[in-house]
N, C-alpha and C positions, 0 to 999 in steps of 0.2 A: 639494459646496457646504455640506453640513451642518456640516463642521468649521470653516468660516469664521464661523459664527454666534457663535463665542466672542468675536469682536471687537466684539460688541454688548453684552457683559456689563457694561460701564461705562455703558451708556446704557439701562438697564432702565426708568428713569422715562420717558425720551423715547419708548421703544418702546411703553409703555402709554398715555401721554397723547396721542400723535399719533393712533392709531386711535380713541381714546375721543372726542376732540374732533370727529373726522370723523363718527363715529356720531351725536354730538349734532347736528351740522349736518344729517345725513340725517334725524334724527327730526323736526326743525322743518320740513324739506322735505316730509315725508310728510303733514303737517297742511295744507299749502297746497291740495290738491285738495278737501279737506273744506270749507275756508273758501270756495273758489270755488263749490262746490255750494250752500252756504248762501246766498251772494250771489244765485245764480240763482233758487233756490226761494223764499227768504224776502224778499230785498231787491227783486229785479226782479219776482218773482211778486206781492208785496204792494205794489209801488210805494213802498217805504220808503227814501227817500234817506238818512236818518240811519243806518239799518242798513248800507247800502252803504258810507257813509263810515267807519263804525266798523270794518267788515270790511276795507276797504282799508288803514286804519291798522294793523290787526292783521297784514296781509300785509307791510307795510313793516317792522314790528317783527320779524317772523319772518325777513325777509331780512337785516336788520342783525345779528341774533343769529347767523344762519348764517354771515355774512361773518366775524364775529369768531372764531367757532369754526374756520372754514376757515383763516384766517391763523395762528391759534395752532397748529393741527395741522401746517401747513406748516413753521412754525418748528421744532417738535420733530422732525419727520421729517427736515428738512434737517440739523439738528444731529447726529442719530443717524447719518445716512448719511455725512456728512463725517467724523465721528469714526471710523466703521467703516473707511472707505477709508484714512484717515491711519494707523491702527494696522496695517491689513493691508499697506499699502505699506511701512511701516517694517520690519515683521517679514519681509516677502518680500525686501526689500533685504538685511537682516542675514543671512537664510537663504542667499541666493545668495553673499554674501561668505564665508560659513562653509563652503561646499562645496569639495571638493578639485578639482584640475585635471581629474581624470577625469570627475567629474559635470558640470563646466562644459563640457568638450569634448562630452559626450553631449547636453546640453540645447541648446547653440548660443546664440550671442549674440543673434541676431534673435528667437528664442523668448523669451528672458529679457526683452528690451526690450518685446515685445508684452504679456507678462504684467504688467510693471510699469506700463504706461501704459494701453493700450486696454482690456485685460481688467479691470483694477481700476476704471477709470472706468465701465465697463458694469455691474460689480457694484454700484458706488455708486448708479447710477441705478436699478437693480433694487430695492435696499433702500429708497430714497426713495419710489419708486412703490408698493412693497408696503405700507409703513406708511401711506401716504395713501389708497390705493384698494382694497387687497385685502379689507379688512373692510367698507369703506363700500359698495362696489358690491353684494356679496351681501346686505348688510343692507337696502339700498334695494329690491333685487329681491324678497326674501322679505317685507320689510315692506310693499311695495306689494301683494303677493299676500294677506297677512293683512288689510290694510285693505280689499281688494276683497271678502274673505269677510264683513267686517262690513257691507258694503253689500248684496251679493247672492251667495248660494252658487252658483247656476247660472252666473252670469257669471264668477265667480271660478275655475271649473273650466278656463276658457280659459287663465287665467294659469298654472295647474298644468301643462297640456300644453305651453305655450310654454317654461317653465323646464326641464322634463325634456328636451325636444327639443334646446334650446340647450346644456344641460349635456353631452349625448351628443356633439354636434357638436364642441364645444370640446375635450373629452377626446380624441377621435380625432385632431384636428389637432395637439394638443400631443404626442401619442405619436410622430408622424412628423416634427414640426417641430424638436424639440430636437436629434436627431442631425444634421439638415441644418445647423443653425446652428453646431454644433461643427465641421462640415466647412468652413464658411465661414471660421471663425477660423483653421483650419489652412492654408487657401489664403492668408489674409492674412499669416501667418508667412512663407510662401514669397515673396510679393511684397515684404515688408519686407526679407527677407534679400537679395534681388536688388537692391533699391534701395540698401541700405546698401553692398553690394559695389561697385556702379557709382559711387556718389558718392565713396567712398574711393579708388577706382582710376581716377578720371576722366582723369588725365593719361596713364596707360598706355593707356586706351581710345583716346584721341585720337592718341597716338603711333603706334599700330598701325592707325589708321583703322577701328576696330571699332564706330563709333557706330551704323551702320545695323543691324549684327548684334545689338548689345545692345538697341536699340530694338525689334527683332523679338522677342527673348527676353522683354523686359518686356511687350510687347503680348500675347504668347502666355499668359504667366502671369496677366496682368491680365484677359484674356478668360476664362480658366478661373475666376478669382475672381468675375467678373461673372456668368458662367453659373450658378455655385453660389449666388450671392446671389439671382438671379432665380428659381431653383428654390425656394429657401427662402422668398423673398418672395411668390411666387405662392400657396404654401400658406397662409402666415400672412395674406396679404392677402385670402384667401377668407373670413376671419372676418367682416369688416365687411358685405359684401354678403349673406352668409348670414344674419347677424343681422337686417339690414333686411328681407329677404324674409320670414323667419319671423315677426318681430314685426308687420310690416304685414299679413300674412295673418291674424294673430291679432286685429289691430285691426278688420279687416273682419268677422271672426266676432263680435267683441265688440259692434260697432255693430248687427249684425243681431239678436243675442240681446237687446241692450238695447232696440232698437226694439220688439220683440215684447213685452218686459216693460213698457215704458212704455204700449203700447197696451192691455195687460191691466190697467194700474193698479198693477202690483207695484213699479215704479221710477218716480222722478221724472226730469224732464229734467236737473236738477242732478246727480243721482246718476250718470246715464249719462256726463255730462261728466267727473265725478270719476273714473269707471272708465277713460274714455279718457285722462285725465291720468296716472293710475297706469300705464297701459300705455305711455304716452310716456316716463314716468320709467324704466320698465324698459328701453325701447329705448335711451335715452341711456346708462344705466348699463352695459348689455351691450356697447355700442360702446366705452365706456371700459374695460370688463373685457377685451374682445377685444384692444385695444391694449396693455393692461397685461400680458396673457398673452404677447404677442409680446416685450415688453420683458423680462419675467421669463424667458422661454425663452432669450433672449440672455444675460441675467445668470447663469442657471444654467449654461449652456454655458461661459461665461467663468469662473465660480466653480469649476467642475470642473477646468478647465485650470490655474487657480491652485493648487487643492488638489493636483493631480498634481505640480506643482513643489515645493510644501511637503512632500509625502510623500517626496521624494527625500532620502535621508539621506547624510551624509558617510560614505564607506566607510572612512575612517581612524579607528582607535581612538586617541583622544588622552587621555593620562593627565593628571591634575590636578597631579601633582608627580612629581619624580624619586625613584625608590625607592632608588637608590644614590648615593653621593657622588662628585663629580667629583674625580679625582686631579690636582692641579695640577702634579705632577711627571711626568705621563704624557708619553712621548716622541712617540707617534704622535698626530697631530691628526685625520686622516681616514683611515679604513680601508674598503676594499671587499672583502668576503669572498665570493667566488664569487656575485656578484650577477647576476640575470637580471631582465628587465623585459618585460612584455607589456601593451600598452595595451588598454583595454576595446574600443576601436573597431577593433582589428586582431587578426587571428588569429595572425600571426607574432610572434616575439620581437624587440623592438627592441634589447635587450642580451642577451648570452649569456656567462655565466661571467666577469664582470669582477672581477679580483682585483688590487689594488695598495694600497700604503700611502704616506701622505704624512706626513712628520715636521713638527714645529712649526717655523715660520719658513721652510719650504722654498717654492720657487716651482715649480709643476708646469705643464707645457704639455700641452694635449690637442689633437691634430690628427688629421685624417682627411678623407676625401672627403665630398661632400654625402650626407646620409642615413646616415652611418656610426654615429651615436648619440652625438655629442659633447654636444649639449645635454641629451640624456636622462640622461647620466651625472651632470652637475652639478645637474640638477633633483632628483636623489635626495638630495642633501646637505641642503638646507633642507626636505626632505620635501614638495615640490610633488606628487610621486608616490611611491607605496610600491613597493619592490622586490617582484617576484613570488616570487623565490627569493633566498636568501642574506641577508647583513646589511650595512648601512651604519652605520659607527660614527663618532662625533665625540667626542673626548676619551675614547675607550675605552668609550663607552656607545652602545647601539643608538639611532638617531634616533627609533625608535618609542616609546622610553621617556621621551623629552623632552616636556614641554608645548610646544606649537608656539611660543608667544611666547618661551619661554626659549631654544629652539633657534635661532630666527631672529634673536634679539638678538645672537647670536655671529657672525652671517654678514652680510656686505654683498654684495648681488647686483646686478650690472649686466647686464640682459637683452640679448638679441640685438637687439631693437627698442627704441630709445631712446624712453622715454615720459616726457613732462613734462606738468604740469597747469597750467591757467590760474591765474595769480597772479604774484607777484614771484619773482625768482631766489632771494631769501632764503627765501621760503616753501617753495619746492621743495627747497632744500638741507636745510631743517629736517625734512623727512620722514625723513632719516637719524637725526636726534637733535633733538627739539624744544627741548631745554635747552642746546644747544650755544652756546658763547660766540662773540663776534665773531671772536676769534682763531682758534677752531676752524674757522669757516667760511672765513676767509682762507687758513688752512693747507691745507684740503681743496681749495679752488679752485686754489691754487698747485701742489699735488701732482698735480692732474688736468690741469695745463697749460692751465687755462681762464682765466688772468688777463686775456688779451687779449679774451676773449669778454665778461667782466664789464665791463671798461673800455669796450669798444666800445658796449655797451648802456647805459652810464651808471651803473654800480654795481649793488649787490645789490638795490636797490629797483626796478630796471627790470622792466617787465611782460613776462611770457611769455604768448603766445597759447595757446589750447587745443591740446594736442598738440605745442606748441613750433613752430608753423607759421612763426613769424617768426625762426626760427633755421635755420642750415644743418644738414646731417646730422652733420658733424664737431662743430659747436658743441653740438648736443643730446647727442652721445655723451660729450663732455668734462664737461658739467654733470651727467649721470647718474652718471658715475664720481665726481665731486666729492660728489654726494649720498650715495653709498655710503661714501665715505671720512670723511664727517662723523661717522658712527657709530663710527669707529675699531674696525672689526670684527676679531675674532680670525681669521676666515676671509674672504678676499676672492675672490669669483668674478667673473671677467670673461668673459662669454659672447660672444665675437666682438665685443666692445664698442669696438674700435678700427679696425673695417673701413673707416670713412669718413675716417680720419686719414692724412695723408701719412707717409712713413717717418721723417722727422726728428721730427715731433711724437710719433709712436708711440714712438720711441726715448727722447725726453725724458720721456714719460709713464712708461715702464717704469723708467727710471733714478730718477725721483722716488718711485715706489712702493717700489723696492728700499731707498731711504734713509729710509723712514718710521720714526719713533722707536719705535713700538709693535710693529714687525716682524710683520705678519700673515702667516698662511699663505696663499699666493696660488695660485689655479688659473686659468690663462689658456686659454680656448678660442679657437683661431684657425685660419684657413685659410692663414695666411702663416707660413712657417718662420722668417722674419726676426723675427717677434714672440715666438717661443718658443725660439730657438736657444740663448739664454743661461740657460734654465731649469735648475734642479738635476736635474730628471727630465722626460722627455718621454714621454707615452703615446700610441701610435699606434693608432687604431681603424680597423677595416675591417669593414663589414657587421655592426656591433653587437658585435664581438669585439675583444680586444686583439691587434693584429698585431705589436706590439713595444714595448719600453720601454727607456729608458736616456738617456744624454746625446746631444747633437746628433752628436758625432763617432762614438759607438758605433752609433747608428742608421744613419748613413751607411755604416758598414761591413757591417752584417748584416741591416738591415730593408729589404726590397725596396719595400714600400708607401711608406715614408718617402723612399727614394731617388727614386721616381717623382714624389712631390710636390715634392721639392727640385729635381729636374731640370727640372720644368715651370716653375719660378719663376726658376731661375738656370741657364739653359742653358749659357752660356759657361763659368761656373765649374764646372758639373757635368762 
């Protein structure tokens, strides 16, 4: 939590003024019992109406000044807290976007969403409450004790005992409550993950009639969260009744001591009332402090969770510039030199000794069974992951020597899952190149065989729903291909991006890509041999290793894995 305090550095003035005005409010509040004591002893005792009126006017003035101080303190506290959360949320979002796929896979989407929303909001509330009350409450408690000493030392000793006993109780509760609250947030992550999974896959759940089973799973996890919350809430909830019991016992002691002192003529009735009022102030402030401690415990637990995410560093070393110059005459565009890959979340190798070369302008097909490592291979080229062993080269330079933005400007990637963002078709296409001309957009749409999609939706200004929900799977795929083509990439990666297209549209798309004027190097990942049979070279993967490479005809002659895939799709021809 301490490392998050840096986000308050631009609000030093507010962090000083907020508690300062709160203490000013508390100072005026501490004078109120003395004024009331004077009213009882002098005004009522001497039957002086004028003195009572003047004293009541003084009470009103103290109340108004206290109100102004309280509102001012609240303004500065809110300004600092909102500024704190704004800066924190911005940096957390930037940090998450800067992590590699490996770290994102480890953290998990639900965890990152919880940190960005619930945890940051809780930390903001903690900062706000801290600035408003953390100094005010102790100030009133110890101030009331000091004021009690000015009235009577013997009675004031009751205040000392109460404060020591409550401090010990609060310290013990905090010690055990903070870990419990952290556990609550972890349970919340689990519930959020399950909710997100169910909402995104609601159609599949209904198709398989799994509603009851998923409701049972959610109920189980929600019950665990509730049990953890009750456990933490029981302990933190014990603060209020404990405070009431201790302070009310102290009030009984105080009244008894005060009665004896009045009987002996040491104290006046007004002074006893003042002592009682000071004890009541302590009670109110300790209740506030107890609630504040609960809020701060939650904020600290959430702040520590945010700090844990911020402490996760990108495992990739990214240079600021290329140390060697790119050879424009280089023949090879992409090279894999004995590359192996092992994911952080897996003990086995996803890729083993991958070795092949792609020349400029070539079209390469990559095929294999499910889980054979096709997507893993192409994810190494834009450096979404780093190879565990071996080298991946683009234009003769190891991808690890490129600044990420320079490397990825050369590459157009169409991922396995077609992802579009809320906005117009044109806004989505300009993700490829924000400075693209209208002609560039039109050419990219035509090359991606998406003319009919744009026309059907009413042109490039047509709205796309979040995730492209108002489009079919094939329409989404064609628009994501168009988005990649707008960039006019030197390397075009199509990761099973035509799976939702019919064979005629797929053929039309491949033909248009082959005729592109800038002749990119194309890598096509596909499950269908029909999509890659005309490629210059086909690489067959099996269980993370290269099972064969060559043209379609060559592989049909000597690669058993390719023969099996082809036979399963074209039985009669096979």
